[in-house]
DSSP file (Angstrom, degrees, kcal/mol; ACC not computed):
  #  RESIDUE AA STRUCTURE BP1 BP2  ACC     N-H-->O    O-->H-N    N-H-->O    O-->H-N    TCO  KAPPA ALPHA  PHI   PSI    X-CA   Y-CA   Z-CA
    1    1 A X              0   0    0      0, 0.0     2,-0.2     0, 0.0    85,-0.0   0.000 360.0 360.0 360.0 159.4  -19.9   24.5    5.6
    2    2 A X    >   -     0   0    0      1,-0.1     3,-0.8     2,-0.0   159,-0.0  -0.518 360.0-141.8 -71.7 137.9  -20.2   25.4    9.2
    3    3 A X  T 3  S+     0   0    0      1,-0.2    -1,-0.1    -2,-0.2     4,-0.1   0.700  96.1  63.8 -76.5 -19.3  -18.4   28.6   10.2
    4    4 A X  T 3  S+     0   0    0      2,-0.1    -1,-0.2     3,-0.0     2,-0.2   0.645  80.8  97.4 -82.6  -9.0  -17.2   27.2   13.6
    5    5 A X  S <  S-     0   0    0     -3,-0.8   152,-0.1     1,-0.1     5,-0.1  -0.536  92.5 -94.4 -74.9 144.2  -15.1   24.5   12.0
    6    6 A X     >  -     0   0    0     -2,-0.2     4,-1.3     1,-0.1     3,-0.3  -0.332  27.1-141.0 -60.6 132.7  -11.4   25.3   11.7
    7    7 A X  H  > S+     0   0    0      1,-0.2     4,-2.7     2,-0.2     3,-0.3   0.899  99.1  61.4 -62.2 -40.9  -10.6   26.7    8.2
    8    8 A X  H  > S+     0   0    0      1,-0.3     4,-3.2     2,-0.2     5,-0.3   0.881 101.4  52.5 -61.0 -35.8   -7.3   24.8    8.0
    9    9 A X  H  > S+     0   0    0     -3,-0.3     4,-2.2     2,-0.2    -1,-0.3   0.887 110.3  48.7 -64.7 -37.7   -9.2   21.5    8.2
   10   10 A X  H  X S+     0   0    0     -4,-1.3     4,-2.4    -3,-0.3    -2,-0.2   0.897 112.6  47.1 -63.5 -42.2  -11.4   22.7    5.4
   11   11 A X  H  X S+     0   0    0     -4,-2.7     4,-3.1     2,-0.2     5,-0.3   0.942 112.8  48.3 -64.9 -49.9   -8.4   23.7    3.3
   12   12 A X  H  X S+     0   0    0     -4,-3.2     4,-2.3    -5,-0.2     5,-0.3   0.900 111.7  52.4 -60.7 -38.0   -6.6   20.5    4.0
   13   13 A X  H  X S+     0   0    0     -4,-2.2     4,-1.9    -5,-0.3    -2,-0.2   0.951 114.0  40.6 -58.7 -49.2   -9.7   18.5    3.1
   14   14 A X  H  X S+     0   0    0     -4,-2.4     4,-2.6     2,-0.2     5,-0.3   0.943 116.7  48.2 -68.5 -47.5  -10.2   20.3   -0.2
   15   15 A X  H  X S+     0   0    0     -4,-3.1     4,-2.8     1,-0.2     5,-0.2   0.930 113.9  46.2 -63.7 -45.7   -6.4   20.3   -1.2
   16   16 A X  H  X S+     0   0    0     -4,-2.3     4,-2.4    -5,-0.3    -1,-0.2   0.866 112.8  52.1 -64.0 -36.2   -6.0   16.6   -0.3
   17   17 A X  H  X S+     0   0    0     -4,-1.9     4,-1.9    -5,-0.3    -2,-0.2   0.932 113.0  41.6 -64.9 -47.7   -9.1   15.7   -2.2
   18   18 A X  H  X S+     0   0    0     -4,-2.6     4,-2.4     2,-0.2    -2,-0.2   0.911 116.0  52.1 -68.3 -42.5   -8.1   17.5   -5.4
   19   19 A X  H  X S+     0   0    0     -4,-2.8     4,-2.7    -5,-0.3     5,-0.2   0.909 108.9  49.9 -58.0 -42.3   -4.5   16.1   -5.0
   20   20 A X  H  X S+     0   0    0     -4,-2.4     4,-2.7     2,-0.2     5,-0.2   0.884 109.0  50.6 -64.4 -39.1   -5.8   12.6   -4.6
   21   21 A X  H  X S+     0   0    0     -4,-1.9     4,-2.4     2,-0.2    -1,-0.2   0.941 113.7  46.3 -62.9 -46.1   -8.0   12.9   -7.7
   22   22 A X  H  X S+     0   0    0     -4,-2.4     4,-2.2     1,-0.2    -2,-0.2   0.938 114.6  46.1 -62.9 -45.9   -5.0   14.2   -9.7
   23   23 A X  H  X S+     0   0    0     -4,-2.7     4,-2.8     2,-0.2    -1,-0.2   0.904 113.0  50.0 -64.2 -42.2   -2.6   11.5   -8.4
   24   24 A X  H  X S+     0   0    0     -4,-2.7     4,-1.6    -5,-0.2    -1,-0.2   0.931 111.8  48.2 -63.1 -42.1   -5.2    8.7   -9.0
   25   25 A X  H  X S+     0   0    0     -4,-2.4     4,-1.6    -5,-0.2    -1,-0.2   0.895 113.4  46.4 -66.4 -39.0   -5.8    9.9  -12.5
   26   26 A X  H  X S+     0   0    0     -4,-2.2     4,-2.8     2,-0.2    -1,-0.2   0.850 107.7  59.1 -69.9 -33.8   -2.0   10.1  -13.2
   27   27 A X  H  < S+     0   0    0     -4,-2.8    21,-0.4     1,-0.2    -2,-0.2   0.828 109.6  42.7 -62.0 -32.6   -1.6    6.6  -11.6
   28   28 A X  H  < S+     0   0    0     -4,-1.6    21,-0.3    -5,-0.2    -1,-0.2   0.813 115.5  50.3 -81.0 -28.9   -4.0    5.3  -14.3
   29   29 A X  H  < S+     0   0    0     -4,-1.6     2,-0.2    -5,-0.2    -2,-0.2   0.898 106.2  57.0 -75.6 -41.7   -2.4    7.2  -17.0
   30   30 A X  S  < S-     0   0    0     -4,-2.8    18,-0.4    -5,-0.1   104,-0.1  -0.551  97.4 -95.7 -88.9 153.6    1.2    6.2  -16.4
   31   31 A X        -     0   0    0     -2,-0.2   105,-2.3    16,-0.1   106,-0.5  -0.389  20.3-148.8 -64.9 146.1    2.5    2.6  -16.3
   32   32 A X  S    S-     0   0    0     14,-2.7   102,-2.4     1,-0.3     2,-0.3   0.789  76.2  -3.6 -85.5 -29.1    2.7    1.0  -12.9
   33   33 A X  E     -AB  46 133A   0     13,-1.4    13,-3.3   100,-0.3     2,-0.4  -0.992  57.2-137.6-156.8 156.6    5.7   -1.3  -13.9
   34   34 A X  E     -AB  45 132A   0     98,-2.7    98,-2.7    -2,-0.3     2,-0.5  -0.977  15.3-157.2-117.3 133.7    8.0   -2.2  -16.7
   35   35 A X  E     -AB  44 131A   0      9,-3.1     9,-2.4    -2,-0.4     2,-0.5  -0.945   5.8-164.9-108.7 127.2    9.0   -5.8  -17.3
   36   36 A X  E     -AB  43 130A   0     94,-3.4    94,-2.5    -2,-0.5     2,-0.4  -0.939   6.3-160.9-113.4 132.5   12.2   -6.5  -19.3
   37   37 A X  E  >> +AB  42 129A   0      5,-3.2     5,-1.9    -2,-0.5     4,-0.7  -0.879  65.2   9.0-112.3 141.0   12.8  -10.0  -20.6
   38   38 A X  T >45S-     0   0    0     90,-2.4     3,-1.8    -2,-0.4    -1,-0.2   0.965 135.0 -44.5  55.0  66.0   16.1  -11.5  -21.7
   39   39 A X  T 345S-     0   0    0     88,-2.4    -1,-0.2     1,-0.3    89,-0.1   0.801 114.1 -50.2  49.4  40.5   18.4   -8.7  -20.5
   40   40 A X  T 345S+     0   0    0      2,-0.3    -1,-0.3    87,-0.3    -2,-0.2   0.516 103.3 123.8  83.1   7.2   16.3   -5.9  -21.8
   41   41 A X  T <<5S+     0   0    0     -3,-1.8     2,-0.4    -4,-0.7    -3,-0.2   0.847  81.9  32.1 -70.6 -32.7   15.8   -7.2  -25.4
   42   42 A X  E   <S-A   37   0A   0     -5,-1.9    -5,-3.2     2,-0.0     2,-0.4  -0.989  73.8-173.5-128.8 128.8   12.0   -7.0  -24.9
   43   43 A X  E     -A   36   0A   0     -2,-0.4     2,-0.4    -7,-0.2    -7,-0.2  -0.939   3.9-174.4-121.4 140.8   10.2   -4.5  -22.7
   44   44 A X  E     -A   35   0A   0     -9,-2.4    -9,-3.1    -2,-0.4     2,-0.4  -0.988  14.5-146.8-135.7 127.8    6.6   -4.3  -21.7
   45   45 A X  E     -A   34   0A   0     -2,-0.4     2,-0.5   -11,-0.2   -11,-0.2  -0.742  15.6-149.7 -90.3 138.9    4.9   -1.5  -19.8
   46   46 A X  E     -A   33   0A   0    -13,-3.3   -14,-2.7    -2,-0.4   -13,-1.4  -0.941   9.8-167.8-111.7 127.2    2.1   -2.6  -17.5
   47   47 A X     >  -     0   0    0     -2,-0.5     4,-2.2   -16,-0.3     5,-0.2  -0.754  31.7-118.9-102.9 156.3   -0.9   -0.2  -16.7
   48   48 A X  H  > S+     0   0    0    -21,-0.4     4,-1.8   -18,-0.4     5,-0.2   0.946 115.2  45.6 -61.8 -45.6   -3.4   -1.0  -14.0
   49   49 A X  H  > S+     0   0    0    -21,-0.3     4,-2.1     1,-0.2    -1,-0.2   0.873 113.1  49.3 -68.2 -36.7   -6.2   -1.1  -16.5
   50   50 A X  H  > S+     0   0    0      1,-0.2     4,-2.3     2,-0.2    -1,-0.2   0.831 108.2  55.4 -71.8 -29.6   -4.3   -3.3  -18.9
   51   51 A X  H  X S+     0   0    0     -4,-2.2     4,-2.3     2,-0.2    -2,-0.2   0.900 108.1  47.4 -65.2 -40.5   -3.3   -5.6  -16.1
   52   52 A X  H  X S+     0   0    0     -4,-1.8     4,-2.2     1,-0.2    -2,-0.2   0.932 114.1  47.8 -67.6 -43.8   -7.0   -6.1  -15.2
   53   53 A X  H  X S+     0   0    0     -4,-2.1     4,-2.5     1,-0.2    -2,-0.2   0.882 110.7  51.8 -62.9 -38.3   -7.9   -6.7  -18.9
   54   54 A X  H  X S+     0   0    0     -4,-2.3     4,-1.9     2,-0.2     6,-0.2   0.925 109.1  49.1 -68.9 -42.1   -5.0   -9.1  -19.2
   55   55 A X  H  <>S+     0   0    0     -4,-2.3     5,-1.9     2,-0.2     4,-0.4   0.913 113.1  48.0 -64.6 -39.3   -6.0  -11.2  -16.2
   56   56 A X  H ><5S+     0   0    0     -4,-2.2     3,-1.2     1,-0.2    -2,-0.2   0.927 110.7  51.4 -62.0 -42.8   -9.6  -11.4  -17.5
   57   57 A X  H 3<5S+     0   0    0     -4,-2.5    -2,-0.2     1,-0.3    -1,-0.2   0.814 109.3  50.7 -63.4 -33.6   -8.3  -12.4  -20.9
   58   58 A X  T 3<5S-     0   0    0     -4,-1.9    -1,-0.3    -5,-0.2    -2,-0.2   0.444 118.0-110.9 -83.4  -1.8   -6.2  -15.2  -19.3
   59   59 A X  T < 5S+     0   0    0     -3,-1.2     2,-1.9    -4,-0.4     3,-0.2   0.508  77.8 132.4  85.6   0.3   -9.2  -16.5  -17.4
   60   60 A X     >< +     0   0    0     -5,-1.9     4,-2.1    -6,-0.2    -1,-0.2  -0.548  22.2 161.4 -86.6  73.3   -7.9  -15.4  -14.0
   61   61 A X  H  >  +     0   0    0     -2,-1.9     4,-2.5     1,-0.2    -1,-0.2   0.792  64.2  57.3 -67.3 -31.7  -11.2  -13.9  -13.1
   62   62 A X  H  > S+     0   0    0     -3,-0.2     4,-2.4     2,-0.2    -1,-0.2   0.966 111.4  39.8 -66.6 -51.5  -10.6  -13.9   -9.3
   63   63 A X  H  > S+     0   0    0      2,-0.2     4,-2.6     1,-0.2     5,-0.2   0.907 115.7  52.0 -64.5 -43.6   -7.4  -11.8   -9.4
   64   64 A X  H  X S+     0   0    0     -4,-2.1     4,-2.5     1,-0.2    -1,-0.2   0.911 110.6  48.8 -61.0 -40.9   -8.8   -9.6  -12.1
   65   65 A X  H  X S+     0   0    0     -4,-2.5     4,-2.8     2,-0.2     5,-0.3   0.872 109.2  53.1 -68.2 -35.5  -11.9   -8.9  -10.0
   66   66 A X  H  X S+     0   0    0     -4,-2.4     4,-2.7     1,-0.2     5,-0.3   0.959 112.2  44.2 -62.4 -47.1   -9.8   -8.2   -6.9
   67   67 A X  H  X>S+     0   0    0     -4,-2.6     4,-1.8     1,-0.2     5,-0.5   0.908 115.2  48.8 -63.7 -39.7   -7.8   -5.6   -8.8
   68   68 A X  I  X>S+     0   0    0     -4,-2.5     5,-2.6    -5,-0.2     4,-1.0   0.931 117.9  39.5 -66.6 -42.5  -10.9   -4.1  -10.4
   69   69 A X  I  <>S+     0   0    0     -4,-2.8     5,-3.0     3,-0.2     6,-0.3   0.951 125.5  32.9 -71.9 -47.7  -12.8   -3.8   -7.1
   70   70 A X  I  <5S+     0   0    0     -4,-2.7    41,-0.2    -5,-0.3    -2,-0.2   0.589 126.2  38.0 -91.2 -10.0  -10.1   -2.7   -4.8
   71   71 A X  I  <5S+     0   0    0     -4,-1.8    -3,-0.2    -5,-0.3    -1,-0.2   0.614 133.8  11.2-110.1 -20.3   -8.0   -0.6   -7.2
   72   72 A X  I  X<S+     0   0    0     -4,-1.0     4,-2.0    -5,-0.5     5,-0.2   0.729 124.1  42.8-121.1 -56.3  -10.6    1.0   -9.2
   73   73 A X  I  ><S+     0   0    0     -5,-2.6     4,-2.8     2,-0.2     5,-0.2   0.953 116.4  43.3 -69.0 -50.3  -14.2    0.7   -8.0
   74   74 A X  H  ><S+     0   0    0     -5,-3.0     4,-2.4     1,-0.2    -1,-0.2   0.917 114.3  49.5 -67.1 -38.7  -13.7    1.3   -4.3
   75   75 A X  H  > S+     0   0    0     -6,-0.3     4,-2.4     2,-0.2    -1,-0.2   0.918 113.2  47.8 -62.8 -37.5  -11.3    4.2   -4.7
   76   76 A X  H  X S+     0   0    0     -4,-2.0     4,-2.4     2,-0.2    -2,-0.2   0.924 112.3  49.8 -62.7 -45.7  -13.8    5.9   -7.2
   77   77 A X  H  X S+     0   0    0     -4,-2.8     4,-2.6     1,-0.2    -1,-0.2   0.873 109.5  51.3 -60.1 -37.7  -16.6    5.3   -4.8
   78   78 A X  H  X S+     0   0    0     -4,-2.4     4,-2.9    -5,-0.2     5,-0.3   0.903 107.4  52.7 -70.3 -38.2  -14.6    6.8   -2.0
   79   79 A X  H  X S+     0   0    0     -4,-2.4     4,-2.7     2,-0.2     5,-0.2   0.937 110.5  48.1 -59.9 -42.6  -13.9    9.9   -4.1
   80   80 A X  H  X S+     0   0    0     -4,-2.4     4,-2.5     2,-0.2     5,-0.2   0.966 114.9  45.2 -61.4 -49.0  -17.6   10.3   -4.8
   81   81 A X  H  X S+     0   0    0     -4,-2.6     4,-2.6     1,-0.2    -1,-0.2   0.907 114.2  47.7 -63.1 -42.0  -18.4    9.9   -1.1
   82   82 A X  H  X S+     0   0    0     -4,-2.9     4,-2.5     2,-0.2    -1,-0.2   0.924 110.8  51.5 -64.4 -45.3  -15.7   12.2    0.1
   83   83 A X  H  X S+     0   0    0     -4,-2.7     4,-1.5    -5,-0.3    -2,-0.2   0.900 112.6  46.4 -59.7 -40.7  -16.7   14.8   -2.5
   84   84 A X  H  X S+     0   0    0     -4,-2.5     4,-2.4    -5,-0.2    -2,-0.2   0.925 111.6  51.2 -63.9 -44.2  -20.3   14.6   -1.2
   85   85 A X  H  < S+     0   0    0     -4,-2.6    -2,-0.2     1,-0.2    -1,-0.2   0.841 108.9  51.1 -65.8 -33.8  -19.1   14.8    2.3
   86   86 A X  H  < S+     0   0    0     -4,-2.5     3,-0.3     1,-0.2    -1,-0.2   0.852 119.2  36.5 -67.8 -35.8  -17.0   17.9    1.6
   87   87 A X  H  < S+     0   0    0     -4,-1.5     2,-0.3    -5,-0.2     3,-0.2   0.701 112.2  55.3 -93.1 -21.9  -19.9   19.7    0.0
   88   88 A X    ><  +     0   0    0     -4,-2.4     3,-0.8     1,-0.2    -1,-0.2  -0.365  54.9 139.2-114.8  53.2  -22.9   18.6    2.1
   89   89 A X  T 3  S+     0   0    0     -3,-0.3    -1,-0.2    -2,-0.3    -2,-0.1   0.882  81.2  38.2 -63.3 -38.6  -22.1   19.5    5.6
   90   90 A X  T 3  S+     0   0    0     -3,-0.2    -1,-0.2     4,-0.1     2,-0.1   0.407  94.1 110.1 -94.3   4.5  -25.6   20.7    6.5
   91   91 A X  S X  S-     0   0    0     -3,-0.8     3,-1.2     1,-0.1     4,-0.2  -0.481  73.0-127.7 -82.8 150.7  -27.4   18.1    4.5
   92   92 A X  T >  S+     0   0    0      1,-0.2     3,-0.6    -2,-0.1     4,-0.3   0.773 106.9  60.1 -65.7 -28.7  -29.4   15.3    6.3
   93   93 A X  T 3> S+     0   0    0      1,-0.2     4,-2.5     2,-0.1     3,-0.3   0.483  75.6  97.7 -84.2  -0.3  -27.6   12.5    4.4
   94   94 A X  H <> S+     0   0    0     -3,-1.2     4,-2.3     1,-0.2    -1,-0.2   0.881  82.6  49.2 -55.6 -40.9  -24.2   13.6    5.7
   95   95 A X  H <> S+     0   0    0     -3,-0.6     4,-2.1    -4,-0.2    -1,-0.2   0.845 109.5  51.7 -70.3 -31.9  -24.2   10.9    8.5
   96   96 A X  H  > S+     0   0    0     -3,-0.3     4,-2.3    -4,-0.3    -1,-0.2   0.914 109.1  51.1 -69.0 -42.2  -25.1    8.2    6.0
   97   97 A X  H  X S+     0   0    0     -4,-2.5     4,-2.6     1,-0.2    -2,-0.2   0.935 110.6  49.2 -59.3 -46.1  -22.2    9.3    3.8
   98   98 A X  H  X S+     0   0    0     -4,-2.3     4,-2.3     1,-0.2    -1,-0.2   0.898 108.7  52.5 -62.7 -39.9  -19.9    9.1    6.9
   99   99 A X  H  X S+     0   0    0     -4,-2.1     4,-1.9     2,-0.2    -1,-0.2   0.912 110.1  48.5 -59.3 -44.3  -21.2    5.6    7.7
  100  100 A X  H  X S+     0   0    0     -4,-2.3     4,-2.5     2,-0.2     5,-0.2   0.913 110.7  50.5 -61.7 -44.6  -20.4    4.5    4.1
  101  101 A X  H  X S+     0   0    0     -4,-2.6     4,-2.5     1,-0.2    -1,-0.2   0.908 106.7  55.4 -61.6 -39.5  -17.0    6.0    4.3
  102  102 A X  H  X S+     0   0    0     -4,-2.3     4,-0.8     1,-0.2    -1,-0.2   0.936 111.1  45.6 -57.1 -46.7  -16.4    4.1    7.6
  103  103 A X  H >< S+     0   0    0     -4,-1.9     3,-0.5     1,-0.2     4,-0.4   0.901 113.0  47.4 -64.6 -42.9  -17.3    0.9    5.9
  104  104 A X  H >X S+     0   0    0     -4,-2.5     3,-1.7     1,-0.2     4,-0.5   0.855 102.9  64.0 -69.7 -34.5  -15.1    1.5    2.8
  105  105 A X  H >< S+     0   0    0     -4,-2.5     3,-0.7     1,-0.3     4,-0.4   0.792  90.6  67.6 -64.1 -25.2  -12.1    2.5    4.9
  106  106 A X  T << S+     0   0    0     -4,-0.8    -1,-0.3    -3,-0.5    -2,-0.2   0.791 111.9  32.2 -61.3 -25.0  -12.0   -1.0    6.4
  107  107 A X  T X> S+     0   0    0     -3,-1.7     3,-1.5    -4,-0.4     4,-0.5   0.362  89.7 103.0-108.8   2.7  -11.0   -2.2    2.9
  108  108 A X  T X< S+     0   0    0     -3,-0.7     3,-0.6    -4,-0.5     4,-0.4   0.809  81.3  47.8 -63.9 -32.2   -9.0    0.8    1.8
  109  109 A X  T 3> S+     0   0    0     -4,-0.4     4,-1.9     1,-0.2    -1,-0.3   0.562  90.5  82.7 -85.6  -6.8   -5.6   -0.7    2.3
  110  110 A X  H <> S+     0   0    0     -3,-1.5     4,-2.6     1,-0.2    -1,-0.2   0.819  85.6  58.2 -68.2 -27.9   -6.4   -4.0    0.6
  111  111 A X  H <X S+     0   0    0     -3,-0.6     4,-2.2    -4,-0.5    -1,-0.2   0.893 105.8  48.8 -65.4 -38.5   -5.7   -2.3   -2.8
  112  112 A X  H  > S+     0   0    0     -4,-0.4     4,-2.6    -3,-0.2    -2,-0.2   0.912 110.7  51.0 -63.4 -43.6   -2.2   -1.6   -1.6
  113  113 A X  H  X S+     0   0    0     -4,-1.9     4,-2.7     2,-0.2    -2,-0.2   0.887 109.7  49.8 -63.6 -40.3   -1.8   -5.1   -0.5
  114  114 A X  H  X S+     0   0    0     -4,-2.6     4,-2.3     2,-0.2    -1,-0.2   0.931 112.7  45.9 -62.1 -47.2   -3.0   -6.5   -3.9
  115  115 A X  H  X S+     0   0    0     -4,-2.2     4,-2.3     2,-0.2    -2,-0.2   0.929 113.8  49.6 -64.5 -46.4   -0.6   -4.4   -5.9
  116  116 A X  H  X S+     0   0    0     -4,-2.6     4,-2.7     2,-0.2     5,-0.2   0.891 110.1  51.2 -56.4 -44.1    2.3   -5.2   -3.5
  117  117 A X  H  X S+     0   0    0     -4,-2.7     4,-2.3     2,-0.2    -2,-0.2   0.934 110.5  48.2 -61.3 -46.7    1.5   -9.0   -3.8
  118  118 A X  H  X S+     0   0    0     -4,-2.3     4,-1.4     1,-0.2    -2,-0.2   0.929 114.1  46.1 -59.1 -46.1    1.5   -8.8   -7.6
  119  119 A X  H  X S+     0   0    0     -4,-2.3     4,-2.6     1,-0.2     3,-0.3   0.911 112.5  49.7 -69.4 -42.2    4.8   -6.9   -7.7
  120  120 A X  H  < S+     0   0    0     -4,-2.7    -1,-0.2     1,-0.2    -2,-0.2   0.900 110.2  51.3 -64.1 -39.1    6.5   -9.2   -5.1
  121  121 A X  H  < S+     0   0    0     -4,-2.3    -1,-0.2    -5,-0.2    -2,-0.2   0.799 117.1  39.4 -68.3 -27.3    5.4  -12.3   -7.1
  122  122 A X  H  < S+     0   0    0     -4,-1.4     2,-0.3    -3,-0.3    -2,-0.2   0.779  91.7 101.4 -89.0 -33.4    6.8  -10.9  -10.3
  123  123 A X     <  +     0   0    0     -4,-2.6     2,-0.3    -5,-0.2     7,-0.1  -0.339  45.1 161.6 -61.4 116.8   10.0   -9.3   -8.9
  124  124 A X        -     0   0    0     -2,-0.3     7,-0.4     5,-0.2    -2,-0.0  -0.915  38.0-140.9-131.1 162.7   13.1  -11.4   -9.5
  125  125 A X        +     0   0    0     -2,-0.3     5,-0.1     5,-0.1     2,-0.1   0.438  68.0 100.3-102.3  -0.2   16.8  -10.6   -9.5
  126  126 A X  S    S-     0   0    0      3,-0.3     3,-0.2     1,-0.1    -2,-0.1  -0.326  79.4-116.0 -85.4 170.9   17.9  -12.6  -12.4
  127  127 A X  S    S+     0   0    0      1,-0.2   -88,-2.4    -2,-0.1   -87,-0.3   0.629 104.6  69.4 -79.4 -15.9   18.7  -11.3  -15.9
  128  128 A X  S    S+     0   0    0      1,-0.3   -90,-2.4   -90,-0.2     2,-0.4   0.909 112.4  17.3 -73.3 -40.5   15.9  -13.2  -17.7
  129  129 A X  E    S+B   37   0A   0    -92,-0.2     2,-0.4    -3,-0.2    -1,-0.3  -0.986  70.0 169.1-134.2 121.3   13.0  -11.3  -16.1
  130  130 A X  E     -B   36   0A   0    -94,-2.5   -94,-3.4    -2,-0.4     2,-0.4  -0.995  12.8-163.1-135.6 134.1   13.2   -8.0  -14.4
  131  131 A X  E     -B   35   0A   0     -2,-0.4     2,-0.4    -7,-0.4   -96,-0.2  -0.886   2.9-168.6-114.7 145.8   10.5   -5.6  -13.3
  132  132 A X  E     -B   34   0A   0    -98,-2.7   -98,-2.7    -2,-0.4     2,-0.1  -0.997  24.6-119.1-132.7 132.0   10.9   -2.0  -12.4
  133  133 A X  E     -B   33   0A   0     -2,-0.4  -100,-0.3  -100,-0.2     2,-0.2  -0.404  33.9-158.4 -66.5 144.2    8.3    0.2  -10.7
  134  134 A X    >>  -     0   0    0   -102,-2.4     4,-1.1    -2,-0.1     3,-0.6  -0.509  35.2 -84.3-117.0-176.5    7.2    3.2  -12.8
  135  135 A X  H 3> S+     0   0    0      1,-0.2     4,-2.6     2,-0.2     5,-0.2   0.818 119.2  67.0 -61.0 -34.5    5.5    6.6  -12.1
  136  136 A X  H 3> S+     0   0    0   -105,-2.3     4,-2.8     1,-0.2  -104,-0.3   0.897  99.6  50.5 -55.1 -43.9    2.0    5.1  -12.1
  137  137 A X  H <> S+     0   0    0     -3,-0.6     4,-2.8  -106,-0.5    -1,-0.2   0.913 110.1  49.0 -59.3 -46.2    2.9    3.2   -8.9
  138  138 A X  H  X S+     0   0    0     -4,-1.1     4,-2.4     2,-0.2    -2,-0.2   0.925 113.5  46.2 -62.5 -46.0    4.1    6.4   -7.2
  139  139 A X  H  X S+     0   0    0     -4,-2.6     4,-2.4     2,-0.2  -112,-0.2   0.890 111.9  51.9 -62.6 -40.8    1.0    8.4   -8.2
  140  140 A X  H  X S+     0   0    0     -4,-2.8     4,-1.8    -5,-0.2    -2,-0.2   0.920 111.7  46.1 -61.8 -44.9   -1.2    5.5   -7.1
  141  141 A X  H  X S+     0   0    0     -4,-2.8     4,-2.2     1,-0.2    -2,-0.2   0.922 112.1  50.6 -61.5 -43.3    0.5    5.4   -3.7
  142  142 A X  H  X S+     0   0    0     -4,-2.4     4,-2.8     1,-0.2     5,-0.2   0.893 108.8  53.0 -62.1 -40.0    0.3    9.2   -3.4
  143  143 A X  H  X S+     0   0    0     -4,-2.4     4,-2.2     1,-0.2    -1,-0.2   0.898 108.9  49.2 -62.2 -39.9   -3.4    9.1   -4.2
  144  144 A X  H  X S+     0   0    0     -4,-1.8     4,-2.1     2,-0.2    -2,-0.2   0.913 112.7  47.5 -67.9 -43.1   -4.0    6.5   -1.4
  145  145 A X  H  X S+     0   0    0     -4,-2.2     4,-2.2     2,-0.2    -2,-0.2   0.917 113.3  47.6 -63.7 -44.0   -2.1    8.6    1.1
  146  146 A X  H  X S+     0   0    0     -4,-2.8     4,-2.6     2,-0.2    -2,-0.2   0.852 108.9  54.0 -64.5 -34.7   -4.0   11.7    0.1
  147  147 A X  H  X S+     0   0    0     -4,-2.2     4,-2.7    -5,-0.2    -2,-0.2   0.900 109.1  50.4 -64.4 -39.9   -7.3    9.9    0.3
  148  148 A X  H  X S+     0   0    0     -4,-2.1     4,-2.4     2,-0.2    -2,-0.2   0.922 111.0  47.3 -64.1 -42.1   -6.4    8.9    3.8
  149  149 A X  H  X S+     0   0    0     -4,-2.2     4,-2.4     2,-0.2    -2,-0.2   0.944 113.8  48.7 -61.2 -48.5   -5.5   12.4    4.8
  150  150 A X  H  X S+     0   0    0     -4,-2.6     4,-2.6     1,-0.2    -2,-0.2   0.898 111.3  48.9 -58.9 -43.3   -8.8   13.6    3.2
  151  151 A X  H  X S+     0   0    0     -4,-2.7     4,-2.1     2,-0.2    -1,-0.2   0.905 111.7  48.8 -67.1 -40.5  -10.9   11.0    5.0
  152  152 A X  H  X S+     0   0    0     -4,-2.4     4,-2.1    -5,-0.2    -2,-0.2   0.880 113.0  48.6 -63.1 -37.5   -9.3   11.8    8.4
  153  153 A X  H  X S+     0   0    0     -4,-2.4     4,-2.4     2,-0.2    -2,-0.2   0.927 111.9  47.8 -70.4 -45.4   -9.9   15.5    7.8
  154  154 A X  H  X S+     0   0    0     -4,-2.6     4,-2.4     1,-0.2    -2,-0.2   0.895 112.3  50.5 -64.7 -39.8  -13.6   15.0    6.8
  155  155 A X  H  X S+     0   0    0     -4,-2.1     4,-2.3     2,-0.2    -1,-0.2   0.911 111.1  48.1 -62.3 -44.4  -14.1   12.8    9.8
  156  156 A X  H  X S+     0   0    0     -4,-2.1     4,-2.1     2,-0.2    -2,-0.2   0.879 112.7  48.8 -64.7 -39.3  -12.5   15.4   12.1
  157  157 A X  H  X S+     0   0    0     -4,-2.4     4,-2.2     2,-0.2    -2,-0.2   0.889 110.8  51.0 -69.3 -39.9  -14.7   18.1   10.6
  158  158 A X  H  X S+     0   0    0     -4,-2.4     4,-2.3    -5,-0.2    -2,-0.2   0.887 109.9  48.7 -62.4 -41.6  -17.8   15.9   11.0
  159  159 A X  H  X S+     0   0    0     -4,-2.3     4,-2.4     2,-0.2    -2,-0.2   0.876 110.4  51.6 -67.8 -36.9  -17.0   15.3   14.6
  160  160 A X  H  X S+     0   0    0     -4,-2.1     4,-2.3     2,-0.2    -2,-0.2   0.895 110.5  48.4 -64.7 -39.9  -16.5   19.0   15.2
  161  161 A X  H  X S+     0   0    0     -4,-2.2     4,-2.2     2,-0.2    -2,-0.2   0.929 112.1  49.3 -67.4 -43.0  -19.9   19.8   13.6
  162  162 A X  H  X S+     0   0    0     -4,-2.3     4,-2.2     2,-0.2    -2,-0.2   0.918 111.3  49.5 -59.8 -43.9  -21.6   17.1   15.7
  163  163 A X  H  X S+     0   0    0     -4,-2.4     4,-1.5     1,-0.2    -1,-0.2   0.919 110.0  50.4 -57.7 -45.7  -20.0   18.5   18.8
  164  164 A X  H  X S+     0   0    0     -4,-2.3     4,-0.8     1,-0.2    -1,-0.2   0.868 111.0  49.5 -65.6 -34.7  -21.1   22.0   18.0
  165  165 A X  H >< S+     0   0    0     -4,-2.2     3,-0.6     1,-0.2    -1,-0.2   0.884 109.2  51.9 -68.0 -38.5  -24.7   20.8   17.4
  166  166 A X  H 3< S+     0   0    0     -4,-2.2    -1,-0.2     1,-0.2    -2,-0.2   0.768 103.8  57.6 -71.8 -25.7  -24.8   18.9   20.7
  167  167 A X  H 3<        0   0    0     -4,-1.5    -1,-0.2     1,-0.2    -2,-0.2   0.756 360.0 360.0 -75.0 -23.3  -23.6   22.0   22.6
  168  168 A X    <<        0   0    0     -4,-0.8    -1,-0.2    -3,-0.6    -2,-0.2   0.447 360.0 360.0 -76.4 360.0  -26.6   24.0   21.3
């Protein structure tokens, strides 16, 4: 990395990147919600991956594809691009990585919208069906926030490097 960039931005970038990976992994490991049917007589934990599999199995390919693309594929792609951006400051492909990140960020909040929409559609107040958010949802939300922090930090570092190069 360039020595003229502020060290605290570098530290924030690395810490938020590692924290986002950990939270995203935990979000996939823990259930995102628990559904209780008939006053708690039957309980079912839902994981993000099992939800996608369930929708595919039920023939709801559109919703399953939305969840797969915006909750798994795009965040993983964003992790890869951010990791490359954090490691390749002096590389010629850095600007291409930043361009890809810019395009992915336009869609970054759609995964939050999709998960919120699914939860709102299932959430009811009666005793026959009750859903409760679980730790997976919290970790998934934290991963999204940390990814936003990391992306902002990488963008600021990139701008600082470009400004320093233009001054020379």
